[in-house]
N, C-alpha and C positions, 0 to 999 in steps of 0.2 A: 859568229861574230860577237865578240863580248860586250856586255851592256855598257853602254856610255853615260850611264846617269850620274857619275861623279862629276862629269863636266858642268851638268846643270847647278853644281853646287859652288862653282867660283866663278866670279866675274872675269872679264879680260883684264881689270885693272890688278887683279891679284895673282894671275896666273902665269906659268912660264910660258915664256913667247917662242914660237918655232918661225922661221922664215923659210920660204923656199928658194933654192939654189938655182942655178941655170942648169943642172943636171936633174932636178925634179925632185931631189932630196930635201929633207927639213932639217935645220940645224937650230938648236937653243939658243936664244938670242939673249935670256936674261932669266935671272933667279931673283924671286922676292921673297920675302918672309912668310909668305903663304906656305911656300915648300917646307919650311921649317915647321910651320904649325901642323901641316898635314901629315907629315912623313916623320918617322922614327928611324933609327939608324937601321932597323931590319926591314925597313920598306913597307911598313903597315902602317894604317892610319893611327894618328896620335891622339888619343882619346884624353879629353880633360877631365881632371878629378872633381869630384863635388855632384855627382848624379844622385846622391841621397837628397840633395837640397831640393830637386824637383819633386821627387818622390814624398817628402815632407810637405810639400806646399800642396799636393792633392790630397793628401791624409788631411790637412788643415781644412781643405774644402769639405771633405766629409763630417769633420768635427763641426764646421759652421752650421750644415744642413742638419745634422743631428741634435745641435742645441736648439735651433729654431722649432724643430719638430717637438722637442720636450717643452718647450715654452708655449707652444700652441696647446698641447695639452693640458697643462698646466692652467691656463687661461680658460680652457673649454671646462674645466672642472669646477671653475670659480660661480658664485651665484650671480647671476645676471641681473641688471637693474630690470625692473619690471614696469613696463609702461602702463599707466591708467588705462582702462577700457569701459565700454558701456556694456552693461547686462542686456541691451536691447539690440547689439550689432549683431546682423545676421552673417557676417564673414567670419565671426569667432564661435558660433554656434554649431557646427558640424560634430558628428559623433566621433568619439575616439577609436581609432582603429587597433585593435589587439595585436592583429598578426599583418605585418607590413609585406607589402608586395618584394621589397629589396630590402632586408633588414640590415644593419650597420656592419655585420660580420662578413654578410654576403656581398656587401659593396666594395670592403676591403678586398676582398679576393678577387674579385673582378677588376678593379681599379689599380691595386697595387701588385698583387702577386701574379696574376696573368701578364700585365706587361714586362714584369721581372723574367718570368720565364720565356716568353716569346722574343725578348730582346738577347737573351742568351742563345737561345735556338739559332737565330738568326745570324748572330755575331759569330757563333763557332761553326757554323756549316755554309754559310753564303759569303762569308769575308774570308780572303782578300778578292775573290772573284776570278774572272777568267784571263785578268791582266797581268797575273804574275808572270814575270819571264823564266823559262825553262832553267833549270839549275839553280833557282832561288833557293837556300837553305832552309829546312822544315822550321828551324828554331827562329828564324826569322820571319816566317808566316805565321808562326804560331804568336809570336810577339805582337804582331798586327791585329790578329783575331782578339787577343787579351785587352789591347789598347781600346779597341773598338766597342768591346764588350765593358771594359772599365767605364767610357766616357758614355755609353749608352744608359747603364744604370746611374752615373752621377747625373746626368742631365734629367732623368726620371725622379730621382731622388729631390733634386731642386725644384723641379715641377710640383711635386706632390707637397712637400714641405713648405713651400712657400704659400702655396693655396690653403694648406691646413692652418697656418699661422694666421693668415689674413682673415679668414673666415671665423675662426674661434674668438678673434679679438673683436670683430665686429658684433657676432652674435651677442655676447655678454654686454658689448658697450650701448647696443640698440634697445635690447629687450622687447622686441616686437613679439605680440601675442600670436600663437598660431592660430590655424582655423577651427583647432579643437579645444582651444582654451577653457571655454566654459564648462564642457564635460571632465576636464581634469581638475578644474577649481571647486565645482561644487559650492557656489556662494550661499551666503548666509543672508537668505531673501528676508527673514525678519526683521533684521537690523541693517538695513540698506542704508538708512540715514546717516548712520555712524561712519561709513566708510566713504561718502560723497567727498570727492577734491577737487571738482569743476564741472562745467557746463551747466544747463539750466533746463527747465522742463516746462510745459505748458498743457493746455488741453489738448493738442493735436499731436505732441511728440514728447518724449523723454530723451533729453540729450545729456543727461547727467554722467559724470565719469566717475567710477570708484577705483579705489587703490587695490591692490594684490592682497591686502590683508583681510578683504572679505571672503577670501577662500577658506574651506574648511577641511579641504583635503589634508591627509596625515602623510601622504606619500611626497615628501619633500622633492627628490629627484625627478619624480613624474611633473611636479608642479613646475619646477624650475626650467626643466625643459620645454614646458608650454610657453616659456617667453624666450624662445630661441629661434624664431621663425626666420628672421633675416640676417644674413643671406643665408642659401641651402647650402648644407654641408656636404650633400650627397651629391648634390649638382656640381659643386667646385671640385671635390675630390675626383668624380668621374670625369668630367672634362681635362683636368690636370693630367690624369694618368693614362687616359683611353686615347684621348686626342694626340698626346705626347706619342703613344704607340703607332699611332696612324700617321704621323709625320714620319717617325722612324723607319717605318714600313715603305712608305712613299719614296724616302731617301735612298734606302738599299736598294730597291727594285726599280729605281729610275722611273717612277711613276708621277707624271707631270702633265700637264697640258702642253700640247707642243705650242712651240713658241719660236719665232727668229731672234737669234743671238744678238745682243747689242754689238753696234760695230759692223753687222755684216753688209758688204757692198753689194746692195741690191738697186738694180737700175731696171728701166722699163723693159729689157729684153728678159730678165728673169721672171717676168710673169707671163711670157708668152708660153704657147703649147710647147714648142720644142726650142729652148733657147740655143742649144749648140747650133741649131741650123738658122739662126736668124742673123739677118745682115747687119754688119757692124763697121760702117763706112770710117769711121774714126781709127779703131784699131788697124785695120788693113791698109789705110793709107799711110798711117805712121811708120809701116814696115815696108813700104813701097810695094805691096801686093795688091791683089784686086780687091772688090769691094763687097765680096760676097763669100759666105762661107760654104756654099753648093760646091761641091767637088764633082768633077767629070770623070775622074778615075780615084777608085780607092783600092789599092794594092793591099795585099796581106801584111798585118804588122809586123815589122822587123824585116821585111824584104830587102830594105837598103833603097829601094827606089824613091825618088822625092814625088810626092804626091803632087798631081798637077790640078790646078785651081782653073776656074774660068778664064783669068787673066793671063795664064802661063804657069811655069814652075818657079819654084822659090827654093831657097838653099836650107841647109840642115839647121842652121841657128834660127833662120825665121820659121822653119816648122816648129822649133820648140817653143818660141815666143807665142806661136798662134795655138800652141797646144795648151801652154799655162793660160793664156787669156780665155779659152775655151771652157778650161775647168772653172776659172771664175766666175764665168757667165753661167752658173749653174742654176737650175728651175729653183724657185723660191719654194713650191712644192716639194723639193726633195731634200730639204734641210732640216725637215723635222717629220715625225710619225707619230700617231696616238699609240700609246702601249697598249698591250692586250686588254681586253675587257675584265677577265677572271682576275687579273692583278688589281684593276681599280676595286673590285668587289672585296677583294682580301683586304685591301687598305682601308676601306669605310667601313668595315664590320665593328672595329674598336669604336668607331665615332657614333654609329647608329646605337651601339650598346650604351653609350654615354648618355644619349638623348632618351633612352628607355628608362634609363635609371634616374633621370633628371624629371621626367615625366610623370614617374611612379608616386613621386613626392606629392603631386596634384590629387590623383585620384585616391590617395590614402590619406588626405585631409591632413597633411604635415606641414604644408608650406603655401602661400599665396601664389601667384603666378609671378609676380615680380620678385618675390625672394629667389624663386627658381631661376629666372632669367639673370638676375643680378649675379648668383653664385656660379652659375655657368660661364658667363663672362669673365668672373675672376680666374676660373680653372682655364679657360680657354687662352687668356693673355699669359698665366704663369706657363702653359704647355709650350707657346709659340716661343716666348723669351728664353725658357731652359733649353728649348731644341737649338735655336739660334746661337746661344751662348757658348754652346760646345759642338756644334755641327756647322759644315759648311750649306750655303743655301741649296735646297734641293733641285733646283734648276741649273747650277752651275757646279756644285761640288761632287759630283759623280757618286754620291754616298757615303762620303769619307766624313770623319769628325777631325776635327782641328787637332794638330798636332800638339805635342808637349811644349810647355814654356821652356826658355833657354835656363842655364843654370844662372846666369849672371841676374836674370830678372824673374827668379822663381817667387819670390814676394813683392819685388818693389823694381818699377821701370823708372820713375821719375820724369821730369819735365823734358821736353825735346825728344823723347822715345815714343814711337806709335805703335810700336808692336811688343809682345811679350816674347817672342819667339826668336828674336835676335839677340847676339852678344854684345856687351858694351866695347869689349877689346878689339873685335874684329870688324864689327859694322854690320849694316843691314842686310848685306848680300849673302853672308855666310850662315848657312843654318848647322849650328854646332851639333844638334842632335841627330842629325841624319847620316853621319859619315858612315855608321854600320851599315846603312843601305846601298853605298856604294860597292864597288867591286872588291874582293877579297884582297889580303895581303900580297898574293903572288901577282897580282896585277897592279899593284900601287907602286911600283919603283920608278926609278926616274926615267924609264923608258915607256911608262905606262901610256903617255899621252896627256899629261894634266894639262898642257899646253897646246892641246891640238887645236887647230884652227876652227871657229864655230861657223859652218857653213849656213848661210841664211836660206830658208826654205819657208814656203807658207806665208806666215803673217809677217815675215820679216825680222822676228826677234831672234833668229839665231838659235832658238831653243828646241826646235822641234826635231832637228837631226844634227848629230856631229861626226863628222868625217876626220879620222886621224891618220897620220902619215905613217909610213913604214918605218916603226922604230926600232932601234937595235935591241937584242936581247928579247925580242918577241917573235915567235916563228908563225908561219901560217897567215900573217897580216898582208893585205895588199896595199899597195899606195892607193890615195884616194883618186876617184876619177871624176873630174870637175869639168862640166862644159863650159863654155864661154861665159855665159850670163851668171853662173854659180862663182866662178872665180871673180867677177866682177863685185860679187856682194861679200867676199871673204874680209872679216873684221879687219881694219887697217892695224890695230893693236898688236896683229900677230904678224906684221911686215914691215914695222917700223925700222928694224934694225938694217933688214936687208935693204931697204931703200936708202940708208945712211952709207951702205958699204958700196952701193952703186954710184 
């Protein structure tokens, strides 16, 4: 059976309509401009020109991120403001640690290069997953792999660059002394009075503040770095890169806390031990049957014999209605399950690594506690924002990144448009960038069933399953088999002309 994904791209208002006749065949009833938009003379999908605009728009995203990173580097190299301090302050009297637990180069490898590597491995090996229909072209699969890789890297770059820029700007702006400032400073204790800029002293304490000019150290870079305690750059960068990686892993491997989906139809019966055997008086009374799900006779499935209930036998249509109702009254406990614990461990390893890097700044006497926490919060916010900016929610998106922007809105959408994924000239229902994911040219002729009726199943949207009629020019296709209730839900947009003819 061919993939009917192209039906999902066209709303009823823009599709060719087919109406059933008294013989059961379907006849085309109208042709809309959508046909001209979607088809060429050869029968294939008509591609709109200007795809390079979308490419340029994403290249521009990379340029903006690169500029932000460069600005952060330039600002980080500037001489910081130097806040006055007290020579008697014990919080800045710690010794200078020559060999850091996590030096800057190692922090860059762990927080930047490691996420780049693992995002590439996951995107190229585990994407697009097991949901690829049989017969999907290899080129299309690799296109999806590369798109997920590109978006994964783009979100990572946005997270790290934004955290880097914010942190470096704040470091030089506040000029807060590090815990090891006095060991860096080597103050001129013989001439303290010359450098007093504030505070007071008495017989019990010395609260006088001195300026940074009291320092006699000749290592300017080391001394300047002693006034960059707030916020912690190691903490913000580690959180931005490694928490983003944890979110990426959780998304691609469907690692989330089990939850009930919003809009789930849950009633009291769903919380019982065996919902399918629970009494449901309202449903049975509505169909004129008994008031119990208990069956006195259960023949083998497909035997053709009606199943007899406590109150007698019911017809085929009623059996189908009861079966649908039984599926709807599913146990709440069966609507979700906890992912394997080893996947959770894989997901939280980057997060724990970021905590270790941040914590090392405390016992290396490089930052005060608040500096570490605030830097970590900066990285955390940047990671969450960057991930959600380019990816669907973990609990609802099945691990996918958002698709590309439309050609018409690659750089600008304007007032009145809520989405950058739709075209101005067609409307919000038509996704111009996905026509290559539909069926190939051989299946896109006028008999391909672009106007097949959308049979409503499941949640009533008509998007779960589309059954097409037997169209001329296509062999091996069977006419749709619709039961009574399914025919009642066939969209009226596909029957309007037939109703007028009768």
